C-alpha positions as CSV (number, residue, x, y, z in Angstrom):
1,X,-6.4,-9.9,-21.5
2,X,-3.0,-8.6,-20.3
3,X,-1.4,-11.8,-21.5
4,X,-2.9,-11.3,-25.0
5,X,-1.5,-7.8,-25.1
6,X,1.9,-9.1,-24.0
7,X,1.8,-11.7,-26.7
8,X,0.7,-9.1,-29.3
9,X,3.7,-6.9,-28.3
10,X,6.1,-9.8,-28.7
11,X,4.7,-10.6,-32.1
12,X,4.9,-7.0,-33.2
13,X,8.5,-6.8,-32.0
14,X,9.3,-9.9,-34.1
15,X,7.6,-8.3,-37.1
16,X,9.7,-5.2,-36.4
17,X,12.7,-6.9,-37.9
18,X,10.8,-6.9,-41.3
19,X,9.4,-3.3,-41.1
20,X,10.3,-0.7,-38.5
21,X,6.7,0.5,-38.4
22,X,5.8,-2.7,-36.4
23,X,8.2,-1.6,-33.7
24,X,6.3,1.6,-33.3
25,X,3.1,-0.4,-33.0
26,X,4.7,-2.6,-30.4
27,X,5.8,0.5,-28.4
28,X,2.2,1.8,-28.5
29,X,0.8,-1.5,-27.3
30,X,3.4,-1.7,-24.5
31,X,2.8,1.9,-23.4
32,X,-0.9,1.3,-23.4
33,X,-0.5,-1.9,-21.3
34,X,1.6,-0.2,-18.7
35,X,-0.3,3.1,-18.7
36,X,-3.7,1.7,-18.3
37,X,-2.7,-1.5,-16.5
38,X,-5.2,-4.3,-15.7
39,X,-8.1,-2.0,-15.0
40,X,-8.6,-1.0,-18.6
41,X,-8.0,2.7,-17.9
42,X,-11.1,3.2,-15.8
43,X,-11.1,6.7,-14.5
44,X,-12.6,7.0,-11.0
45,X,-12.6,10.6,-9.8
46,X,-13.6,9.5,-6.3
47,X,-10.7,7.2,-6.0
48,X,-8.4,9.9,-7.4
49,X,-9.6,12.4,-4.8
50,X,-9.1,9.8,-2.1
51,X,-5.6,9.0,-3.3
52,X,-4.7,12.7,-3.5
53,X,-6.0,13.4,0.0
54,X,-4.2,10.3,1.3
55,X,-0.9,11.5,-0.2
56,X,-1.3,15.0,1.2
57,X,-2.0,13.5,4.6
58,X,1.0,11.3,4.4
59,X,3.2,14.3,3.4
60,X,1.8,16.3,6.3
61,X,2.5,13.5,8.7
62,X,6.1,13.1,7.5
63,X,6.6,16.8,7.7
64,X,5.3,17.5,11.1
65,X,6.0,14.1,12.9
66,X,9.0,15.5,14.7
67,X,7.1,18.5,15.9
68,X,4.2,16.4,17.2
69,X,6.6,14.0,18.9
70,X,8.2,16.8,20.8
71,X,4.9,18.3,21.8
72,X,3.7,14.9,23.0
73,X,6.8,14.4,25.1
74,X,6.3,17.8,26.7
75,X,2.7,17.1,27.5
76,X,3.6,13.7,29.1
77,X,6.4,15.3,31.1
78,X,4.0,18.0,32.3
79,X,1.3,15.4,33.1
80,X,3.9,13.3,35.1
81,X,5.1,16.4,37.0
82,X,1.6,17.5,37.9
83,X,0.6,14.1,39.3
């Protein structure tokens, strides 16, 4: 299906040399192909929630990684000292 959309876009670009309205149609087809991708624009709210949570977690991990690393080092030093 994606190949057909790509072929349609190429044909519309070619027709655009005859009438500029075809270029607009080609832009719409190309935008739709890249916007909705191969899934056909299926909206899955559960996946979106998962992706948002995953992104927030990754941001949190990047933000506080240095702080957690320092805390872990102090705990290891304390554990080694107490042994």
